[in-house]
N, C-alpha and C positions, 0 to 999 in steps of 0.2 A: 325423220327422226333417227340417230343411229344411235346402237348402242356398245361402248367397248365394256366388257366385266367378263369376268369368270364365270365358269359355269360352275362352282361353288355357290359364286354369290349370288347370280341370277336364281337358284336353287332355294337360297336362302327368302331375298325376295317375292320369289314364287309365297312361299309359306306362309308368306306376312301379308301376300297382296290375297289371296283365295278366300281367308275367312273374312273379309272385308268384302270385298265384291260380292260375296255368297247373301251378305246383311242388305242389300239394295235392291231398290222395286225396278229392275231389269235384266236383261236377259246377259247368259256368262260364254259376251262375246269377247272378242279381238279390240274393241275398242274399248269396253268396260275397262279388260285386265289390261288394256294400254296406261289407263287412268292409275287405275291404282299401280299400278307397277311403278311409275312414274311419283306416286305420295310415297309410298314405301321407300322408295327407293333416297328422298330427299333432295332432289339433285333439282325441285323444280318449284320453286318456290310460288310462284305466284300460283302453279295448280292448289299447291297444297291450301294456300286462303281461298282460292273461288272454292275446293270440295270442302273446307272448313264451314264456310260461311254459309254455304246448302245444305251443311248437316247441321247449323247451328237451328236454319231458317224453316226446315221439310223434315229432319231427321232418317229423310232418307235420299241417298238419288235415283230418281225416276228415269227413265230412256233419255228423255230429251235434252233434260240437265247434264246428263254423260256426253251425251253426242256434244253439246254446245263447250262443254271444258274440253273434250279433248279438240275441236276444232280453235277454241281460241289459246291452249296450250298447249297442244301438242303437233298440231300438223305443221309444214314444212312451208317456209315462206314460199305461197305460190309463183310461177311463172311472172303472170299478171300483178302482182304486187313488186317483183325485182323491174319489171319494166314500169312500172310508178317510181320507185325509185331511182336506175336510171332516167326518168323524163327531168325528177326535181333536179339533181343535179345537172342536168344538161341546163337548164334554166336559170341558177344559181353560175353555172360556170358563162355563161351568157352576159349575165346580167355585170357580172365582177372584170369580164372582158371589157363591156363596153364604158365602164367605168376606168378601167385601165388607160383604154381607148382614150377617153376624154381629158385624161389627167395628164397624157402622156406629148396630147397634144398643146394644151397647157403650158407645158412646160416650153416648151421649145417654143411657142411663141413667145416666154417669159425671158427665153435664152437669146429669142431675136431680140427682142426690143433692148435689154441688157447689151449687149453687143453695139446697137444702135446707140446709146446713148454713154457710151465708152469713150467714143472719137468725139462727143462733145463735154469730157470734164476733164479738168487739168491734171495733170500729171501727177501731183498729188494724192489723186481719187485713185489711179489706174492698178494699183495694187490689188487694195480692198475691191473694187469692181470686177479685174482677173480673177478674184476668190471666189467669188460668189456666182462667177462664171461657169467656173471649173465645176463647182457643186450643184447646179443646174443641171451640167451637159451630163454626169453620173446619176441625177435623178432625170435626166430624158432617158439615158441608158437600159439605166433599172427599171423603167416604166415599159421599157421597148422589149426588155427578156421578157417583165411577165406577162406583158401580152403575147408574147412571143410564147411559153409555158402555159399559158391557158387555154391559147387554141389547138396547142397539141392535147391538154386534156379534153377536150370539147371532141376533139377525132377520136380518142381513146373512149369516149363514151359513146359516140358514134356506133365504134365497133363492139360494145358494148349491151348496145341496143342489140344489135344484129345480130349476136350470142344471145340474148335473152328472146328473142324470137325464135332463135332456131332450139334451143333447149324447151322453149314451152310448148313446140311441136311436135320434137322427142317425147316428151312429158306427156303427152297425151293422146298420142296416138299411137297405133299397134303395129311394130316396124314389119309384120308377115304380109298383114290383109289392108294395111292404110285406114281401116277401119280407128272412133274411138275404141281407146282402151280403157281397163279400169278402173284408173286413176277418175279421168276424165268422163266416165260413165257415172261413179258414184257421186262425183261432182255435181253433173247434170241433175241428177237425183233428189240431191238432199235440195239441191234449189226448187225445185219445182215442187215438192212435197211441201217446202215450207213456206211456199209464196200465199201470200193471204186467198183464199178461199179456194185452194186449189183441188181441193174436191167437189165444187159446187159452182161451176161454172159453166153458163150458159150454154156454153159448145159441148159441152164435156168432160169428166174426170181427168186425167191424166192416165193413163192405161200403160201397162207394163206386158210386153212379150218377151218370153222366153223361149230360146231354140237350141238344142242341141244335136247333135251331127250323130246319127244311127249308126250303131257298131263301128266308130271311128278306128276304136282299138285295133279290130279284125285288117280296118282298109291297110293298117299304119305295118300292122304282122304281116300280110298277106304281100303290101306292094312295098312299103319302105315310107320313110319317115318325109322323104322328098317328093313321093306322088302325096303322100299323106297332105303336105304343105299344099300342094295344089290341089286337094280338093278345098282344103279349109280356105284358100284364096276363090274359090270358083264357089262356094257358097256362101262366102261376103260380100260376090259380087251381085249375089241374086238379094241380096238381104238388103246392098245398097242402093240395087235399081227400083226395088219394092218399096222401103220405106224411107231414104235417104231425105225427100221431100215432106216426110210425116211428121221427123222426129228426130231423136239420136240413135245412130244404130253404129254400137261396140263390138268387141269382142273379148267376154268377162271368165274366160278360162280357155285352158287349152281346146277342145270343141264347144263352149258352149257361147253363147250370143245372147245380144239383149238388145231390145227395141222398147226405148222408149218415147211414146206419144205422149205430149203436154194437149190439154185440153181437145181430148176426141171422144166420140162417141163409143160405146163399146160393141156397138153392133159393126163399126167400123174395124175396130182394132182385129177385129177376130176376119174379116174380111180380108186385111192384111196378111194373117197370120197364112188364111185358108190360102192365095194367092203365094205365099210363098213356100206354102209344105209343096203345092204343085210343082212352083216353075225348079223347084230342085229335084224333085220326082222324073221331071221331063226331062231333067237335061242328061247332054252323055258327054261324060268326062274320059281321056281317053290316054293312054298311060305312053311314055316318049317311042315306045316302041309302033304307036299305033291301033294297042289294042285296048277292046274297049270294055270298059269295068263292071259288073252286076250297077246297078243303079243305085245312087247315093241319096238318101231320105234326111230327113229333120223331123225331130217332133216336138211338139212346140204347146207351153200354157201362155193363156192370156186373162190376165186378174186386171181389172179397174182399180182403183185405188179410192180409200175410204176415207171419210173427213178426219184432218189430225193422224193420220198413219204414215207410221217411220219409215223410213228409208228399206230395214233389215226387213221389216214388217210385211211389205211390199213383197221382198224378196222371197220374204219365204213362201210367200201365198202363190208366189206366179213358179216359183223351184216346185211345190207343191202338183200346179197344175201337170207340170212340163213331168210329173212320175206320171202322173194317170196316164200321161200321153204311151210313156215308155211301158206302163205295166200292163194299158190296152192294146199295145203288139207295133207299136209303133208308127211311124208315117202319117202323124194324125195331128190333132188342134184340140187342145181342149181347153174349154174357158168354166173360169172359176169366179 
C-alpha cells in the first residue's frame, strides 16, 4: 500500500486515528495504526465496513480481528496471487485461441465448399455466390488475425509469469544474504501460528529463535560497511547451514535474524540455537588484507509458541529472551 498525502494531511489523520486506536483491545503497533489510518482517511470503503461491523458486534477490535482486517483490506496483492491471475488469463486465452482456430478452420472449409459449388451453379447465380465467398474469405482472414493476436497475448502472459516468478523471489528474499526477508518471515509466522492446533501438535509447538550479532556497530565503525556486509553474509551462512532444514531462516533487521521452527520440541530449538552460537563464535572471518579480526559472536533468544498466540506476542517474547542474553554478557542463548 502506497500513500500520497501531504504532511499536514497526514498529521490530521494521525490526530484522528490515535484516539480510535487507543480505545481498542489491541496493542498500539503499526498494523493497528494502518487499519485506523485507512479508516479515518475514508479511502478504503471495504475496510470501513469491516471495522464498523466488527465494532457493532463486539464493541472493540481485538488483536486477531485487527490483523484479519489488515490482511484482507490493506496488504498488497502478493506475487502468489498475481501468479494465479496470470495463470487464469492464460487459461482463458488458450480456450479462446482454440475456439478461434476451430472457427477459422470451419470458415476455410465453408469457403472451399462454396467454391466447389460455384462451378456447378448457373451463371445467374455466380455473382451472389462470389459475394458470399468474398465475405467468407474476410471472415476466415479475421479469424486468422484473431488467432495470431491471441498467440501473441499468450506469449505476453508467459513473459508476465516469468516476471511474476522473478518479482516473487525478489520480494521474499534478502538481497544481501539470500535468506528470507522480513516480509517472507512475517507471512510464514502468521501462517504457522494461525494453523489449527499450531501449539498443540504431537511433534511439538512452533518455536522461534531470535539472533543478533554482538557489537555489530563496532564492527562497521572499525572495519567499514563492506566488511560489515561480509560478516552478515557469514553469519547468515551459519544459520542456514545449521537450521535451514528445520524451518525458515530470515534476516529481519540490520544485524537481526530469526529462525521459525514449526512443530519443534523446545529442547531441539535450544540445541539448534546453541549450535549456531558455538559455530559463529568458532568461525574465523578475515578482511580482504588477510587480517583476522576479533571473534564475531551472536546472542540468541529461544521461545515456544503458546496456544492461540499472535505473531507480535511471540516476537516480543523472543526479543525479551534475546535482550536477556545481551544483558547477561552476550554470546549466549536464553530460553524463555
